[in-house]
C-alpha positions in Angstrom: 0.0 0.0 0.0 3.1 2.3 -0.1 2.9 2.4 -3.9 1.1 5.6 -5.0 0.0 4.1 -8.3 -2.3 1.7 -6.5 -4.5 4.7 -5.6 -5.4 4.8 -9.3 -7.5 1.7 -9.3 -11.1 1.0 -8.3 -11.7 -1.1 -5.2 -15.0 -2.6 -3.9 -14.9 -1.5 -0.2 -18.3 -2.4 1.4 -21.6 -4.0 0.5 -24.2 -1.4 -0.3 -26.5 -3.0 2.3 -24.1 -1.8 5.0 -24.7 1.8 4.1 -27.6 3.9 5.2 -29.2 7.4 5.2 -28.7 8.0 8.9 -25.3 6.7 9.9 -21.8 7.0 8.4 -19.6 3.9 7.8 -15.8 3.8 8.5 -13.4 1.9 6.3 -9.7 1.8 5.6 -8.3 1.7 2.1 -4.6 1.7 1.2 -3.9 2.8 4.7 -6.2 5.8 4.5 -9.2 6.2 6.8 -12.4 7.0 4.9 -16.0 7.7 5.7 -18.8 6.4 3.5 -22.5 7.3 3.5 -25.5 7.5 1.2 -26.3 11.0 -0.2 -29.8 12.3 -0.7 -30.1 10.4 -4.0 -29.2 7.1 -2.3 -25.7 7.1 -4.0 -22.6 6.1 -2.0 -20.2 8.9 -1.2 -16.7 8.7 0.2 -14.4 11.2 1.9 -11.4 11.4 4.3 -12.6 10.4 7.7 -11.4 13.6 9.3 -13.0 17.0 9.8 -11.0 19.9 8.5 -11.9 21.9 11.7 -10.5 19.9 14.6 -9.8 16.5 13.0 -12.7 14.6 14.6 -13.7 11.4 12.9 -16.7 12.1 10.7 -17.7 8.4 10.8 -18.6 9.0 14.5 -21.2 11.6 13.4 -24.5 11.4 11.5 -26.0 12.1 8.2 -28.2 15.1 7.6 -30.0 15.8 4.3 -27.5 13.5 2.5 -24.4 15.1 4.0 -22.1 13.8 6.7 -22.2 15.7 9.9 -19.2 16.0 12.2 -19.9 14.8 15.8 -17.8 17.6 17.3 -19.3 20.9 16.1 -21.9 19.8 13.6 -20.2 20.9 10.4 -21.8 19.2 7.4 -20.0 18.1 4.2 -21.5 17.0 0.9 -20.3 14.2 -1.4 -17.8 16.6 -3.0 -16.2 17.4 0.3 -17.6 20.9 0.4 -18.7 22.2 3.8 -22.4 23.2 3.4 -23.4 23.8 7.0 -21.7 25.5 10.0 -24.1 25.9 12.9 -21.8 28.5 14.5 -22.1 31.0 11.6 -24.8 33.6 11.4 -27.2 33.2 8.4 -25.7 36.1 6.6 -22.1 34.7 6.9 -20.7 32.8 3.9 -18.9 29.5 4.6 -15.2 30.0 3.7 -14.2 28.0 0.6 -11.3 26.5 2.6 -13.8 24.6 4.7 -13.6 21.4 2.8 -12.3 17.8 3.1 -10.8 15.5 0.5 -13.6 13.5 -1.3 -13.1 10.5 -3.6 -14.9 8.9 -6.5 -17.4 6.4 -5.2 -20.1 4.5 -7.2 -22.2 1.3 -6.7 -21.7 -1.8 -8.8 -22.6 -5.4 -8.3 -24.1 -4.7 -4.9 -20.9 -3.0 -3.5 -19.7 0.6 -3.1 -16.5 1.1 -5.1 -13.9 3.8 -4.4 -10.9 5.2 -6.3 -8.6 7.4 -4.4 -7.5 9.3 -7.6 -9.4 11.3 -10.1 -7.6 9.5 -13.0 -8.3 5.7 -12.7 -6.0 3.6 -14.8 -8.7 1.0 -15.4 -12.5 1.0 -15.3 -14.4 -1.1 -12.8 -14.4 -4.7 -14.3 -17.3 -5.6 -16.5 -18.8 -8.8 -15.3 -21.7 -9.7 -17.7 -22.9 -12.6 -15.6 -23.4 -10.4 -12.6 -25.7 -8.1 -14.6 -27.7 -10.9 -16.2 -31.2 -11.0 -14.7 -31.6 -14.7 -15.7 -28.7 -15.8 -13.4 -28.6 -16.1 -9.6 -26.5 -13.6 -7.7 -25.3 -14.8 -4.3 -23.3 -12.6 -1.9 -21.0 -15.0 0.0 -18.7 -13.1 2.5 -17.0 -9.9 3.4 -14.2 -10.1 5.9 -10.6 -9.1 6.8 -7.8 -11.4 6.0 -4.3 -10.9 7.4 -2.4 -11.3 4.1 -1.6 -9.3 1.0 -3.7 -9.0 -2.1 -1.0 -10.4 -4.3 -0.8 -13.6 -2.2 -4.6 -14.1 -2.5 -4.6 -13.4 -6.3 -1.8 -15.8 -7.2 -3.2 -18.5 -5.0 -6.4 -18.2 -7.1 -4.5 -19.3 -10.2 -2.3 -21.9 -8.5 -3.4 -25.4 -9.6 -0.6 -27.0 -7.6 -2.1 -26.3 -4.1 -5.5 -28.2 -4.7 -4.2 -31.6 -3.5 -2.8 -30.2 -0.3 -4.8 -27.1 0.9 -8.1 -28.5 -0.4 -7.8 -32.2 0.3 -10.9 -32.0 2.5 -13.1 -30.3 -0.1 -12.2 -31.0 -3.7 -8.5 -31.7 -4.0 -7.3 -35.2 -5.0 -4.4 -36.2 -2.8 -3.5 -39.0 -5.1 -2.9 -36.5 -8.0 -0.6 -33.8 -6.9 0.6 -32.8 -10.3 -1.1 -29.6 -11.4 -3.2 -29.3 -14.6 -1.7 -27.3 -17.4 -2.8 -23.7 -18.0 -3.4 -21.4 -21.1 -2.4 -17.9 -20.1 -2.9 -14.7 -22.1 -1.8 -11.2 -21.2 -4.6 -8.6 -21.8 -5.1 -4.9 -20.9 -6.8 -5.5 -17.6 -4.3 -8.2 -16.5 -4.4 -11.9 -17.5 -6.9 -14.5 -18.8 -6.4 -18.1 -17.8 -8.0 -21.3 -19.1 -7.6 -24.8 -17.6 -9.4 -28.1 -17.1 -9.1 -29.8 -13.8 -10.2 -33.2 -12.4 -11.6 -32.8 -8.9 -13.1 -34.8 -6.1 -16.9 -34.3 -5.9 -17.9 -34.6 -2.2 -21.5 -35.2 -1.0 -22.3 -31.5 -0.6 -21.1 -30.7 -4.1 -22.9 -33.7 -5.5 -26.0 -32.1 -4.0 -25.2 -28.6 -5.3 -24.2 -29.8 -8.8 -26.8 -32.6 -9.2 -23.9 -34.9 -10.1 -23.7 -38.2 -8.2 -20.2 -39.2 -9.3 -17.4 -39.2 -6.8 -15.2 -37.2 -9.2 -15.9 -34.6 -11.8 -14.2 -32.1 -14.2 -14.0 -28.4 -13.9 -13.6 -26.3 -17.1 -12.3 -23.0 -15.7 -12.0 -19.6 -17.4 -10.4 -17.0 -15.1 -9.5 -13.3 -15.3 -7.1 -11.4 -13.2 -7.8 -7.6 -13.0 -5.0 -5.4 -11.9 -4.2 -5.2 -9.1 -6.3 -7.5 -6.7 -9.5 -8.8 -8.4 -10.2 -12.1 -10.0 -13.2 -13.9 -11.6 -13.4 -17.7 -11.9 -16.0 -19.1 -14.2 -16.4 -22.9 -13.6 -18.5 -25.0 -16.0 -19.3 -28.6 -15.1 -20.1 -31.6 -17.4 -23.8 -31.2 -16.9 -23.8 -27.5 -17.8 -24.0 -26.0 -14.4 -22.1 -22.7 -14.3 -20.6 -21.4 -11.1 -18.8 -18.0 -11.4 -16.9 -16.5 -8.5 -15.9 -12.9 -8.1 -13.2 -12.3 -5.5 -11.6 -9.0 -4.5 -8.8 -8.5 -2.0 -9.1 -4.8 -1.3 -6.0 -3.5 0.4 -6.7 -2.2 3.9 -3.0 -1.6 4.9 0.3 -3.3 4.4 -0.6 -6.4 6.4 -4.3 -7.0 5.6 -6.9 -7.2 2.9 -10.7 -6.7 2.9 -11.8 -9.9 1.0 -15.3 -10.1 -0.5 -16.8 -12.7 -2.7 -20.0 -13.3 -4.6 -21.0 -16.0 -7.0 -23.4 -16.2 -10.0 -25.0 -19.4 -11.1 -27.3 -20.6 -13.9 -29.5 -22.8 -11.8 -32.3 -22.1 -9.3 -32.9 -22.2 -5.6 -34.9 -25.4 -6.2 -31.8 -27.0 -7.8 -29.4 -26.0 -5.1 -30.0 -23.9 -2.0 -28.1 -20.7 -1.4 -27.2 -22.0 2.0 -25.5 -25.1 0.6 -23.7 -23.2 -2.1 -22.2 -20.7 0.4 -21.3 -23.5 2.7 -19.1 -25.3 0.2 -17.4 -22.2 -1.1 -16.8 -21.0 2.5 -15.1 -24.3 3.3 -12.8 -23.8 0.3 -12.0 -20.2 1.0 -11.4 -20.8 4.7 -8.9 -23.6 3.7 -7.1 -21.0 1.6 -7.2 -18.4 4.4 -5.7 -20.8 7.0 -2.6 -21.1 4.8 -2.4 -17.6 3.3 -2.4 -15.9 6.7 0.9 -17.8 7.5 2.7 -16.2 4.5 4.8 -13.1 4.5 2.5 -10.1 3.9 5.3 -8.4 1.9 4.9 -10.5 -1.2 8.0 -9.7 -3.3 7.7 -8.6 -7.0 11.4 -9.4 -7.4 11.2 -13.0 -8.5 14.8 -13.7 -7.2 13.6 -13.4 -3.6 11.5 -16.6 -3.5 11.9 -19.9 -5.2 9.6 -21.0 -8.0 8.3 -24.0 -10.0 6.7 -24.4 -13.4 3.1 -24.1 -12.0 3.9 -20.7 -10.6 3.8 -19.2 -14.1 0.7 -17.1 -13.5 2.0 -15.7 -10.2 5.3 -14.8 -11.9 3.4 -13.1 -14.7 1.4 -11.1 -12.1 4.7 -10.0 -10.5 6.1 -8.9 -13.8 3.0 -7.0 -14.7 3.0 -5.2 -11.4 6.7 -4.4 -11.7 6.1 -3.0 -15.2 3.2 -0.9 -13.7 5.5 0.6 -11.1 8.2 1.3 -13.7 5.7 3.0 -16.0 4.7 5.4 -13.3 8.2 6.1 -12.0 8.1 3.9 -9.0 10.2 1.1 -7.6 9.1 -1.7 -5.4 9.0 -0.8 -1.7 10.0 -3.7 0.5 9.6 -4.0 4.3 12.2 -5.7 6.4 10.9 -8.3 8.9 7.7 -8.9 7.0 6.6 -11.8 9.2 
């Protein structure tokens, strides 16, 4: 989070359902404390969580007429950061133009509020056609803090070599540790990856997929969106489609706000939302248990850690991020004693 260029990307920061018209919401993004709220039109707004008067946290205040109100002296700020109300001024007194706070781009998409800390985003919010298709099922799965870096989470998502070990209790085949091959392409937004993987099909998944066999095949089409978003579209032999969207929004140097939703082409009668979430939660918690033991300071310099052939996607990610820093006049900032 010490790299300034990371401020020029959009990040999903909180489910829209967490925001309201009467209470502000505090978050931390790239080490910066923000306050979010709904304006008078029901649109999410984001600003620095600090009043320009005496630095009180605005998230401890309230919302009045779509503006966030400071809990200390009642100053009110609109979505642009402009102070529009100072109770201590006489009606004839104009509010000084310097009474303002930094405000940021904030917009809703896929049921979440997205924030960019720079007025010049390098990439748009990812376009996920499946998430906007009214004929498909949209299921919010989880929103929680993980104590690891976004890069670790992203490269893990494209690592076919960990299935047999990390996911032996869910879908990994311990008798087949060799990873399936990958087709990888570099694109403007990051990478696209295709692979076909043989997996174990445990009882809960047999129920979710309506496949009685003990094993099955996943045809997987994935996208990595710079810097810390991925989609994974899984198609099974019977035509069931299960698409996952996962974002590792950087809170600070040591932690990420991880959120995930899925989109499916079946119905609640085919597979219950509860069962679908239960299986995916098992898988993600298996990942989390291992990822939170890794160094948070994931190195872009590929000479720092050892590699094997199946690390190809992760290495490509590191190269793309290194090129991004170089393009914007930055070098990788490392932290000593990362553990």
